[in-house]
N, C-alpha and C positions, 0 to 999 in steps of 0.2 A: 114149161118154159118155151116150147115152141108156140103155145097160144097166146104168149104174150108179145110175139113178133109177127101175127097175123097181118098179111099185108093188104091194105085196101085196094079194091079194083079201081076204083075213082081216079085214082092218082098214079100213073106209071112212069113217072121220068126216072130215066137211070141216073144214080149218082155214084161217081167213083170217089171213095174215102181213102184218103192218104193215111194209113194206120202206121203209127210209131210202134205200138204195142205198151203206149202208156194211156192213163185214164182219159185225158181230153178227145183224143182220135176214137178212142173206144165208143166214149158217149156219143160223139158226134154221129158215128154211124147207126148207135142205137136209136138215137132221136129220129134221124131221117126213116128209118125204117118203120119205126113207130107211126111216124106221119103219113105213111103209106107209098115213101118211093121204092124204087128196086134199086137196091144197094149192092155195091160190089167192094170188096175192100183189096187196096192196093199197098204192096211195102217194097220199099226199094233196099236193095242191100248195098252199102255205102263203100265196103273193103273187102278185099279177098277173104275167104274162109280162116286162113290162118292167121289174119288179125281182127278176126271177129270175135272176141273171146267171151265165152258165157258168162264169165264172172265179173264182166264189166258192167255192173248194174245201172249205172247212170246213162249209159250211152243209148241213144236211140238207134233202133236198127242192127242192135248186136243180134246174136243167135238167141240169146234168151228173151229180146224184144219181139223177135219174128215169132218165136215160140208163143208168146203172149197175144200177139195180135192174131196169130192162126187160131188159137184157142178160142178168143172173142168171137172170131167170125163163125167158129164151127158152134158156138153156144146160140148165136142170134140166127143162124140159119142162112148166111151169105157167101156167095163165091168168093173166093180170096186168092191173088195172085201175088208172087213176090219176083220182083224183076232184080237183076244183076247190074248196078250202075256204079260198079267199084271202079271201073276205067273212067268213065266221066266224071264220076265225083272226085277222083284224084286229080283229072286234068283241071277240073273248073273252080274246086273249091280248096282240095288240100295244096296243090301246088302254088295257087293263088295266094294261100295264107302264107307259104314258107317265104315266096319270091318277096312278098310285100314287107315281112319282116328283115329280110336280109337287105332291103333297100332303105330300111330305117323308117318305114312306114308303120301305122297301126291298122291292121285290116278287120274286115268285119265278114266272116265268113258266112256267117247266119244269113245275112241280106243276100248274098251271092247263091247261096243254096236254095233259098226260096224262088228267087228268079231263074235259074238255070236248069235247077233239078226238080223240086217238088212241083213249080208252076210251068216248067220247060218239059223236060223229059217226060215226068210222069204224067203231066197232062197229056202229051202225045199219045201215051200208051192208053190213057182213059179214053181219049178220042177214038182210038184205034178198037176199043172195046164198045163203042157206040153208046159211051157215057155223054148226058146232057150237061151235066155238071161235074167239078169236081170239089170234093169238100176237105178242109183239114179242121184241126182242133183249135186253131190259132182263136185268141180272145180279141177279136175285131170285128166289125160289122162293114156291110157294104151294102149300098143303096144306088138306084138310078135315078138321075136328076134329069127330069122332062126339059127344063128350061135350058140347062147347061149342054144337054144332050150326051151327058158323059156318067159312066159309073164313078161313084165316090167310094172312097175308103174311109172309114172313121173308127174311133178308138172304140174297143168294147166298153161294156157296162164296168167290168173289174179293173178299173184304174191301175190297181197294184200289179196286174198281170197282163196289161193292153201289151199287144205285140205289134201294133200298127207301124211302129218305127222299122220294123225288121221287113217291112211290106212294101216300104216306099217306091221302090224300082218296079213294081209289077205295070204291066202295060194295060191299056184299055182292053185288049184282046184277051188277056189274062183274067182280068177281073170280070170280064162277061160271062165267062165259063165257072165263076169261082163262087162258093156258097160257104158261110161259117155259121155254123148251128150254135155256136157258144156265145154268139155276140152278146145276149143277154144274161148270161151265165157268169157268177163268181166262182172263183176256184173250189170254194167251201160248197157251193150248191152242186157243181161238178161232180166232187166226190160223193155228196149225199146221194145224188140222184142216180150215180152209176151204181153206188151201194144198193139202192132200193131196186134197180134193175137186174141185180145179182151180176154184174159184171167183174170178172176175175182180177181186172185192173184197177178196181177203185182205191186202193191204196197205195199204187206203186209210187216209187220216187221219182219226182220231176227230173227230167234229163237237164245235164249241165248246157250252159252255153257252148262251149267248143266241144262238140260231142265226140270228135274224133282223136280228143288227147287224154289220155287216161290220166295222167299224173298231173296234168295243168303245167308241166315245165316246158313251155312253149321252146326255149332254145334248144334242149337237148332232144326235143321233138324234132325240130328242123334240122339239126345236125344230123340225127340218124336217118331222117327221110330224104334229105337232099343230099347225102353223102358229101358235106363241105366240111372245111375247116373254118371253125368260127376262131377268129383272131382277136386277141386282146388289143386295147389301144389306151389312148390318153383320156381323161376326165379333165375337162377344161372350162373355166368361166368365159363369159361372152365377151371380154376382153383378151382371149386367148391364153391365159394363165393356166399352167398346168397344176391341177389339184389332186390328181391321184390316177389311178388306172382302172378301166373298166374290163369285165370277162369277153365281152363281144357284143356288138350292136344289137342283136336278136334279144338280149337280157333287159333292154331298156325300152320304155315307151315314153311319150312326152307327159309330165305331169308327175312322173314316178319319183316317189321319196326315198323308198326304203332300199337298201343293199347297195348304197353309192359308196359307203364305208370311207367317208370324208368328215373330219372333225374340222368344224369351221362354227364361226360366232352364232350362226342362226341357221335353221334348217334349209337344206338345199334341194332342189328339185331339177329334175331332167326339162330344159326348156328347148333342147334342139337336138337334131342327129345329124352330124357331118359325115355321111357316108364314103365320100371321096376320100376323105382325110382320115377315117375310121376313128373319129371322136365323138364323146359324147358331151354335149354341152349342158351345163347346170347353171341355176342362177337362183336368186330368192323367190318367197312367195310373191312378191309383186311381179317379178318378171314371166311368171306363170300365167299371169291375168293378162287376156287378149280382148281388146275391144272389137277387133273386126276378123274376118277371114275370107278368103276366096275359095269357091267350089266349082267343081265342072262335072261332066257327063251326069247331066242333070236329067230327072225324069218328072214330068209333071202331070198331075192327077186329075184334080178338081179343075184346071185351066188347060188351055192349048199351050200356052207359052205366056213369057213375062215381056211385055213391052213399054213397061214404066215403073217406077220405084213401086215396091209392095210391101205392106206393112203384114209380119207374121208374127207368130210365136214359133222360134226354132230351137231344136233340139241337137247338141251336139254328140250325144252318145246316149245309149239305151237308157241308162240310171240316171241321167241328168234330167233336170227340171226343165221346161218349155220356158224360153225367155224371150221377151219383147224384142224385136230387131226389124231392119229394113232392108229388104233385097233389092239389089239394082244389077241390071245387065251390064258387063263389061266386055262380054265377047260371045261370039256365036254359041258358044256351049260353057260359057262360064258366067258367074255370078260374084257380086260382093255382097257379103253379110255383114252390116254393121248393127252391134248391139247396144241397146238401151245404157247397158251396164257392163263392164268387162266381163268375160266369162273364165273359169279356170280350166287352163290345158286343152284347148283345141287341138285335136290330134291329126296331122295329114295322113289320108288313108281311112279314116273314119266316116261314117256318115253323117250328114247334116239333114234333118227333116224338118220341113216348113208345116207348121199348122194354121188353122183358122177355127178357133175354139175346138171341137173334138174332131174336126176333119182334117185329113193329110191333103195339101195343097201340092206337095210335091217335096224334092229333095234332090240331093248331090253328094258327091265324095268331097271331101276337105282336100284342098290343094296346098292351102299354106295360111299360117295364122300371122295377123298382122299386128 
């Protein structure tokens, strides 16, 4: 096994790999080592030990995941470090997630985790260990454009696994130190190569999107974590007519159809959250479709800023298709996005990401659907 990972002396840049215990980050480490880099493995623990259930198989950075990552590091012969970021993760990711839902918004903790934790705190630890680069197992690509004098973020080869949406908020400084060994890999090729390299993680189950919620019952998790009472309230149509009762605002999100428990002549969808009035607003299919939205807290990657209307392909959630749109500046840190065709349920609190073909132009956080 050791002979497979013999490091070339011609290339000794040190790369810190964020290892989650899954096949993607494991292969990223192995590929970099094979290419001759000096590799070190880093894992961050996201929650206190009493919450880090070993039986929680789909969570990255659980005790089981840390054990797998450590085993891979030992097998390929690289140093391995685990950092306790449970306090920072709670503050920056979990509390944000819970507070946004309590406000009636739909948060995206994966974007925040990448920005604040993986390419924030973990990046700082990597630099403290004299790393030249930090690598992850994301299916994305990064290139430097000399003409723009900017680092660009692009989709990975595997469009079905592309994760560029989740990285739209990275700064130029964060991208400068980032490398993505799986840019040209498909998930199938990743597993096949990992098996060829005899990595223990080659057949591990992929982690779920919200990795810190075991049963995916968001409202119950928020209730327990924040120690708050979730109050029932009215479900009303857009004219204010009360149609039923809801279980509590965190149980609902824009575009939701199931769980409304209302008999009506046609299917009803959640079209709004009235937090001050503790009401869930519902409407028909046509009410869910929106032609425009506003976004704020913008981050631009491919350009310095926007100074005139910009044609893009816009994506309003991770599993949504990219759609033609025009982006126009409306404030110092706000834009209006006008779609060529109405889009289904843009949700305040979610990210909207702008593309030019396979390149991420930038993005922001949805403030209001119009």
